[in-house]
N, C-alpha and C positions, 0 to 999 in steps of 0.2 A: 629495802631502804636505799635511797639514792647515794651514789658515791660522793664522798666529801671532796669539795674543791681543794686544791693544794693549799696547805697551811691552815685549813679550817679546824682540824682536830686538835692542833696545838693549843688552842684557846678555848676549847669546849668547857673545861672545868671552870673558867672564869664566868662563862655564861650561866652554868648551873648555880654558881654562887650567887649571881645576881638574881636569879629566879627565886632562890630561897629567901632572899630579903623581901620578896613580895608577899610572903605568907602572912596571914593574920594570926595574932596570938591565939592559940587554941581556946583559951578560956573566954575569949571575946566573941568567938564565932556565933554562938546562939543569939547574940544581941546585936550583931552588925546588920543593919537594914538600910535600904535605899527607898526614897520616896519618888514615885513617878506620877504621871497624870492619872494612872489607873489605880493607884493605891500604894501601900507600903509593903515591901517584900524583904525577906531575909536574904542576904547575899554573903556567902562565905569566901568569895574569891577576890576580895580586894577591889571593889568596884571603882571604875574610872571616875575621878572627881572627888574621891574621899579626901577631905582636907588633911587628915592625919597621915595620909599615904602619899603626900606630894612627891613627885619625882620618881616613883617606883618604876613606871614605864621607861623613864630615862635611864634607870640603872641597867635594864635589860638591853636597851639600845646601845648604851656605852660599851657593853661587852661585845655586841655585834660589830660595832665600829672598830674595836680593837682587833677582832678577827679579820675584818676586811683590810685594815691597814697592814697586818702581818702577811696576809696572803697575796695582796695585790700591790702594796706599796703606794697607795693613792693618797692624795691630800683630801681628807674627809672631815666634815664638820656636821654637827647635828644640834637640834633644839627639840628636846623631848623625843618625838618620833619622826621629826622632819629632818631628813638627811640630805646633804648636798656634797658633791664631790667634784673635783676638777682633775684635769690631766694636761700634761705639757707635751707638745709634739716632739718627736724624735726625728732628726734629719739624717737620712741615710741615702747616699748617692744622689743627692739633689732632690729627693722626694721626702714628704712628711708622712710619718706614721705614728701610731700611738701604742703604748705598751699594754693598754687594757681598754675594754669597751664596757658599755652599760650592762651587757649580759653577764660579764664576769662578776659584777657586784650583785645583781639580782639572783644569780645562781647560789651565791653564798647565803644570802638572806633566806631563800627558800629552803636550803638545806638545814639552816638553823631553826626553821619552824616559824618564821615570821610571815604574817600575812602582808602582802604587798598591794597597795591601792594602785593598780596599774593605770587606771584613767588619770591619776595624778602624776605618774612618772613621766618626766621629760628627758629628752636626749641631751647630749652635750651641746652647748650653744654659748654665744658671747653674752647673752642676757638670760636672766632667770628671776624667779620670785622665791624668796626665802625669808623665813621669820617675819613675814608680813610686809617685806619691802621688795621693791623692784631694783635689781642690780644690773648695771651695764659694765661688765668686766673690761671690755676693750677701751671704753672711753672713761672708765673709772668714775662713774656717777651712781647715785642712789636716789630713788624716788618712791612714790606710793603707787601701787597698782590702782587702776581706775575704780575698780569695784570697792576697794577699801576707802579710797578718797571720797567717793560719793556717799558711802555709808557714814563716815565720820562727819561729812558736811551736813548730812541730814540730822545728825544728833545736835550739832551746833545750831542749825536753823530752828530745830524744835525748841531749844532753850531761848532763842531770840524772839519767839512769838510774843507779841505784846500782852502784858499782864500774865504771862505764863509763870506758874509756881512749880518748883521742882521738888521731887522726893530726894531723900538722901541717897538712895540707891542710884537714881538717875544722875545725880551730881557726881557720885563716885565713878560711875561708868564713863561719863564725859571726861572727867579728869584723867582717868587711866588712858583713854584713847589719845588725848592731846599730849600727855607725857610721852607716850609711845612715839608719836609722829614728830616730836621735837628732834629726833635723830635726823630727820630730813629738813624740817623748818627750824634751824638753830635759833633764829630770832624769836621764835615762839616761846622760848624759855622765860623771857621777861614778861610774857603774857599769861603766866600761870599763877602767880602769887594771889591774885584776886579770887581765883577759883579754889585755891587751897584754903583761903580764909572762909570762903562760902561753905565748903564741906565741913570745916571745923565748927561752924556756927550752929549746926544742927543738934537737937537733943537726941542723943544716941538711944535713949530709952523709949523713944516714940518713932518707930520706923515709918509711920504713916503721915508724919507731919510734912508740910510743904512750906517752902520759903521762896520769896521773890529774890532774884539775883540783884546784887548791888549795881549802881550805875557804872562803877569801874569794871565790874565783871562783864556787864553788857558791852562796854566799849572794847574790852579785850576779846570777847567772843565775836564781835563784828570784824576785828582784825583776823581772827581765825577763819571766819566765813570767807573773807576775801582771799586769804592764803589758799584755802582748800578749793577755791573756785578755779584756780589755775589748773588746766587739764594736763599739762605736760611739764610741771615744775619738777626739777631734780637739782641736787647739789653735788658739787664736785668732791671727790674723795682724794684728789691729788694733794700731796703735802706742799703747802705754800712755803716759800723760803722765809726765814726770819731776817728782818731788816732792822739794823740798829742805827737809828738817826741820832743817837746820843741824847735821848729825851729823858728828863728828870722832872718829877712833879712833887709838890708838897703843899701842905695846908697847916695853918695854925689858927687857933681861936683868938689869939692876941692881935692878929693883923689880917691875914688873908690867904690867898692861893697864889702859887708861883709856878711858872713853867720855865725850864732851862733847856735850851737846845744848843749843844756845842758850846760856843763862846758867846751866845746871846740869851737874853731872858726877857720875860714879861711877868708882871705881878699885878694882882687885882686886890684892892682892899675891901673887906667885907663891910657891909652897911650895918649900923646898929639895929638890932632886932631881927637879924637874919636867922637866928637859932630858935625858930618856932616851927610848929606843925611837922615835927619829925626831922627837921634839919639840925644836924649836930656836926661834930668834927668828922665823923665818918662820911657824912654827906659831902662836906667840903673836900675831903681827900678824893672822893669819887668824882667831884666836879673837876679836880685837877686832871684825872685820867680822861674825862670827857673832853676837856680843852686840848689835851694831847692828841686825841683822835681828830679834833678839828684841824689841828696843825698838820697831822699826817695826811688827811684827806686832801688838803690843798697843796701838798708838797709834790704831788705827781707820782707817788708810790702806788703801784697797782699789784693785785694778785699776791699779796704778801701778808705776813704777820709782823706787826710793828712792835718792837720792844719798848716798853715804858718802865722806868724805875720809880718805885714808890716805897716809902717807909711805913706804910699802913697795911698790915697783913689782912685786915678785914676788907679793905677796898680791893686789894689784889684778889682775894678769894671770891668776892662777889662778882667781879668782872669775869673771872675764869668760869664761874658757874653760869653766868649769863642771866642772873636774876637776883633779887633781894626781897626779903620780907618787908623792908622799909619802902613805902611807896615813893618817897622822894628819891632815894637811891635807885630804885627800879626805873624811875622815869629818866634818870641820868644814863643808865645802861641802854635804854631804848633809844634815846637821842644819839648816843655815841654810835650805835649800830646803824641807825638811819643815815647819819652823815658819812659813814664809811662804806655803805652798801654799793654805791655806783662804781667805786674803785676796787671792790672785792678785797678789802683789807679788814683785818681784825686786830684787836689789841692783844698783846702778849705781856701782861704786867708781871714784873718780877720784884720781889721784896728785897730791899736793901736796908741796912742799919741807918738810923737817923743821922749819926755822925758821918756817914759816908754819902748822904744825900746832897747832891750839889744844889738842890733847890731849897734847902732848909733855911738859909739866911734870908733869901728873897721873900720867902713866905712870912717871915717875921718883920718885914718892912725895913730890913737892914740894907745899907748901901752895898753895891756890888761893883767895886772898882775893877775887878778882873773880868767883868762881863759887860757887853754892850747891849743896848736895848734891841729887841727883836726888830730886824730890818723891815719886816712886813707884820705890823701889829695885828693881833687877833681881835676881832670884834665879837663879843659874847652874844649868844643867841637870846631871843626875847624871853625864853623861859627862865633864864638865870640872871639876866642883866639887872633886874630890880634889886638883887641881893648884894650888889657890889657898888661902891661909891664911884669907881672909875670904869664901869662896864661899858 
């Protein structure tokens, strides 16, 4: 037997415990089977993919990761059986060296009995692929590997074929893919509710039924097709500073929507009949945040998160999530993101109590003697102008 690398024996008992968790209940073994293209076979050894055994491989790898951390002292992360590790250079007498190398890690894995897919093993570098994403550590950016990008683009394109009808399984697979890549395409979060509704519309008792995508879903998928067509798109992982422009927004059904910035304000009165087709007080509160982003986009702020105070927790939560089930609110989120994209700014809404909201009185049409009108009034966009008397 190979000699154990330093520190490996100390955590062997944890590894054995993890393997015991992988065992199948003895009474179930005669009935555990797997179906393959060649038939159905009995499998007593906890087959990969068994739904009731989710994460069992991860349990064993967790133990291996603990062993490596103890033995090498390396920053290590894993997703099921996909392991990634980093190292920090040590400067000695003007030269850089490292406390460990790739072989130190693979030696421990081999000693513990893990099979290593060496063709997939990559050496230390500034860039890597992990958990389905491409990471650039030096520039702090994340993107999609080209192979995955073209694969997902193909699935979106297949759904966009004229008169194409989708199976539930196809719709679920497409949804899962797009939810996954929202980590890179943050604006895509607002392009998912139509797909969620489409999946929910299926009869779960008939897995062979097919349905036509809705017009809104097709519009959202066209956005996804355009986004996934960018061959080198990536987003920054750098933390953008939080900028406080002293912005407060509020809305009331009795009068309208108001924006207060410092010692200035502007208010818009809602037109009678505005509260139809899914528009309600929650929509009006979200319009306030959208208007705040219009102000921030023209203020010259760049590469920042803009603080906006609102007393509606629903509006705050939906902008933080980047999407809403309500199509009207979802459209407001999309417009806000589009107007702030060029300056690389995003909204950071924060909840405040109604009695503390400086925009409360203005939203009710009350005089504001302590505030002056906004020096550069905001003109509402064409999408929301019809719902306000003075838009």
